[in-house]
N, C-alpha and C positions, 0 to 999 in steps of 0.2 A: 504493500500500500504506500501511496505517496503522501508525505506530510507537509510538503511545501506547496506554495500556490501554483495553480495550473494556469494555462494561457488565457483562460476565461476570467481569471481573478477569483477562483474558488479554491477552498481547502475542503475537499470532499463535498459535502452538501452545503457548506457555509461560505459566505463571502459575497462577491458580486458588487454591483453599483446600482442601487435603487435610489435615484436622485431626481430632483425637480429638473424639468427641461432646461431651465435657465442655467443650471450648473453643468449641463452636459458638455459644452465646449471646454470649460476649465478642466474637468476631470479627464476628458478624452485627450486633451493636450498633454496633461501630466502623464497619463498612461503611455502615450506615444513616446515620450522623451526621457522618463526618469531613469530607466535602466541604462540607456545609451550614455546619457550625461554622467550618471554615477560611475560608469566604467571607464570614462575618458581618463587618459593619463594625467592631464592637468588637474582634473577634479580630485582624483585619488591622491595626487601629490599635496594639494592644498588641504584636503580633508585630513590626511595622516599627519601633516605638519601641525595643524591646529589641535588635533587630538593629543599630540605629544607635547607641544610647547605651551598651549593655552589651557587645555583640559587637565593635563598632567598624567596622561597615559604612557605606558601601561599601568593600570592600578594593581596593587599587590594581590597575590593569592596567599593568604595568611593562614598558617597552621595554628588552630586554636587549641593549645595544649590543655588548658584547664577545662574547657568545654568538652574536648574529646575524652578526657579522663572521667568526667562526670557521667557522660552518656555511653562510654565503652565502645567507641568507634573512632575512626579518623575523620575529623571535621575540619574542612578548609572554608575560610570566608573569602569570597571575591569582593574586594573592598571598593565598591562603586561609591560608597559614602565619601571617599577621598577625592572624587572628581571635583573640579571647580564647580561651584554652586551647590555642592553637597549631595548630589544624586546622579543616577545614570542618565537623566533626561537630557543633559547637555550633548550627549553623543548624537542623538537624533536631531536636535535643533541646529547643531553645526552642519550636519549633512543637508538639512532642508534649507538653511539660509544660503548655502552655496548653490543649491539647485535653483532657488528663487532668483538669485542674482543672474544666473545663466539663462533663466526664462524671461528676464527683463522686468521683474516685478519690483514695485517701489513702495509697497505697503504690506505689512504683515499683520495678520490676526491670529489669535490663538485662544484656546479655552484652557481653564485649569481648575483642579479640584483642591488638592492640598497646597497648591501654589508653586510646587517645584518646577512643573513644566512652564508655568508663567514666568518664573524667575529665569529659567534657562532660555526661554524665547526672548525675553527682554534683554538678557545678557548678549545674545548673538546679534540682536538688532542694534544695540549700542556699539558693539564691535564693528559692525558693518555700516553704521550710520543710516539705518532704515527705520521709518516710522513703525511703531508697534502699538497695537491695541489688544488688550487681554480681557476676555470675558470670564467672569468668576461669579459663582452663586453668592447671593447676599449673605447666606448663612456661613459659607466658607470664608468670605471676607472677614467676618467677625472672628471665626475660630482660628484663622491663619494670619493674624495681623502682621507678624514679622515679615512674612513673605510678600504681603501687599506693600509694605514699606519698602522692601527691596526693589520690587518692580518699579515703584514710583521713583526711587533714587536712580534707577537705571534709565529713566526717561520714558517708560511705558505709560500709557493711559489704561487704567483698570476700570472696566465698565461692569457694574453689578447686574446679575440676572435676577429679576424679582418674581419670575413666574414659577409655577409648580412647587417643587420642594426647595427651590433656590440653592441647588447644589450643582454637581458636575453635569448631569444630564441637561439641565436648563441652560447652563453656560454654553454647552455645545450647540443647543438649539439656536441661541442668540448669535453665535459665531457663524453658523450656517446661513442664517438670515442676512448677516452682514455680507457674506461672500456672494450671495445671490444678487445683492444690490450693487456690489463693486467687483464684477467679474474680471474687468480688464487689467487693473493695476495691482490686484491683491492676491497674495498667496496665503493660504490657510495652513499654518503649521499645526497639524494634529499631533497630540502628545502621546498617543498610544496606538496599539495595533488594532484600531477600530476605524469605522467610517467606510466610505466607498472604496473599492479597488481603484487606484493602486496603493492607497494609504497603508493598509495592514502589512503589505509586503515591503513597501518602501521603509516604513519605520523599523520593521524587523531587520532589514538589511543594514540600516545605519546602527542598530543596536547589536548586530552580530559580532562587533568587535569584542564584546564581552566573552563569548564562547571561543572566539579565535584565540584570545589571550589565555583563557583557561587551558586550552589544548597544549600550548607551548610551555606554560608554567607547570602543569602537571607532569609533562614529559621530563622536565628538569628535576622535579622533586620525587616523583613516584616511578619514573622509568616507563610510563605509558601516558598517552595523551587524553585519556578519558577517565571519569569517575565511575563508581558503581551507581551512584545516585546524584542527580542534580536537582536542586531545590530552589524555588522562587515563589514569592507572593504574586497573586494574580488579581488585578482589578479589571482594567481593560487588558493589561498584560504586556506592556512593552519591555519591562526589565526581564520578565520571564521569557519572552520571545528571543531576546538577545542571548540569554543564558542557555536556552535549549538549541538555538539555531543550528550549530554544527554537530549536534547530537541527534537530530530528529530521525535520521536514517541509520542510527547506530543502536541496534536492538540490545546490545550489552549494557547500554546506559538506561537506567530507570529514571523516568522524568516524573518529578513530584511538583504539583501545582497546589498552592495553599490559598484558599479563599477565606473571605471574612464572613463568619457565621453570625456576627453581631451579638444579639442577646440569645442566640440559639436558632438552629435551622428552622424549627417549627414555631418560633416565637412571634412571627409576623414582623419582626425587626431584624432583618438579615440582608446580606448581599451575596449569599452563596448560590451563584447562578447555576453551577453544575448540578446542584441538588434540586433547585427550585425552578430552573428555567425551561422554557419550551421554545420551539422554533418560532422566530419572529423577525421583524425588520426594525432596526434602530439606527439612526444616523447614517442611512445609506448602505447598510450591510445586513445580510441575512445571517443570523447567529442564534445562540441560545439567549433567552431574554426572560426576565421575571415579569409575568403578566397575569392579569385576571382571566377567568374563563372566557370572557368576551373580548379579550385581546388588548385591554388597557394596560399600559405599563405600570407595574407595581413600584411604589417608592422603595428604594433600597435603604438599608441603614448599616452603618459601621461607625465605631468610635474613630476610625481612621478616615480622614477626609479624602484620601486617594483611592480607597477601595469601595466606596459606596456608589458604584455604577450598576445599573440594573441589568447590564448585559456583560458579555465577555467577547474578546476579539475572536474572529472566525477561525484563526489558527488554533486557538485553545478549545473552541467548541468542537473542532474536528479531533483534536487530541483526546478530548473527553469521550466523544461518541465512538471513536474507533478503539478506545481502550489503550491507546499508546501511552497516555499519561495517567498517573495515579492522582486523584483529586482528594484533598483533605480540607475540611472546614474547621476553622479556629474561631472561638468566641472572643469578644472584647476582653473578657477577664483573663483568658489564656494568653492572649497577645500581650496585654499589659504586664502580666507576671513574667513572661518571657523577655520583654524589653528591660525590665528591672534586673532580671538575672544576668542577661548579657552585659549590662552595664557593670555589674558587680563582679562577674567572673572574668571578663576580658577587658574592662575599661573602655568599652565602646557603647555609647548611647545611640540606639538605632531609631530611625523613623518608626512610627507606629505601624505603618504599612509593612515595613521590613520585619518588625517584631513578630508578625503573624507567621512568617516562614520559620522562625526559630522555635515557635511553640510546638512544632510537630514532634520534637524529641521527647516530650512527655508522653506522647501517645503512640509513637511509631519507633520500634526498636531496630537497630542495625547491628550487623556482625562486627566483631573486634578488628577484623582485617579489611572491612569495607571502607572505601573512600567516599565521603559525602561532601559535595561542594554546595554551599549555600550562598546565594547572591545577597550580599549585604547592600541592598540597593540604595539606601539613603541614610543620612545622619539625622539625629533626633532634635536638633536645635529648634526647629519649627514647632515641635510637639511638647516642648518643656512645660507649657502651661497645662496641657492635658495630663501629662504625667504628674505634675504637682497637685492638681485637683484630685486625681484618681487615688494617689497614694498619700494624700495629705502631707506632703513633704514640707 
């Protein structure tokens, strides 16, 4: 079975481009050019130089001795939290800003939930001197104030989404409306492996630097280029897509995707799409989607602002449906406890999104000689207030 995107823009049954007619020229233009531009020698040279000199790549693959000892297996952290801006999101925004420049676009829009993608987009727009507008749910603006301040310092305009749940889904709706109204000069930098084709594939390609580095780094320390298990948290799923990318067709690697169960899968307050989702269309893509029996999108919930998306990227829907990936759901309480433990065992405060991935070690056992790589996708500065409130620090 094939796990990467096909020529029609599908991963198995999922993907495609279900878009308003007004957007068709934009998306068709992108689809026609993104692979060719991304593979040009001048693009690759500039992309790799910026990843090295500006982002700080390669990020380390860190053997977590105390963590490994506690859980009786060999655990490595891929330190995406050490990227410039504090998360993996910058890998994709560097790729897309270079693409936008080559397509002659002079205005950038983006959506953001936790604010990390908004910061990463504002950062590359400042770097390239391009106008930047970031849509963000009004609720997320309140709970992620430090990232809102960062975006404004970087020169971006942050526009609140006041509709619906006032979170990531609604910010995405607003960004799509903007794009429909400004098709000529605007490029929409989507932050995850969601949206109409070619976005899921394009974002995955730019994030694939993560698994590319894991391969060479493991070869150096373990004498082989693959782990037994590769673990990442999944909301829309960009950090996960980059972590899995070079292992999709390697059956010896078990892929583990960790979703946000919120207050419990059956609590009515959850974002565990694999457990609760049914086929549907959201933001231009056919995927698994949390919805009511009559097809209305269900409001997702997670303590993490970056995981409360009602759907999942089509790549991940296919990995779930095909059985290629093992999906595990983690509650707010389990994630918060794991975040505190990681801080105190290894001296690394993770983003709450990332903490979900580390919570699996309490419920999933691994062999003493097995190699487990966890993508430490972001640092926890932006979430300190949530940690403080939760633990009464």
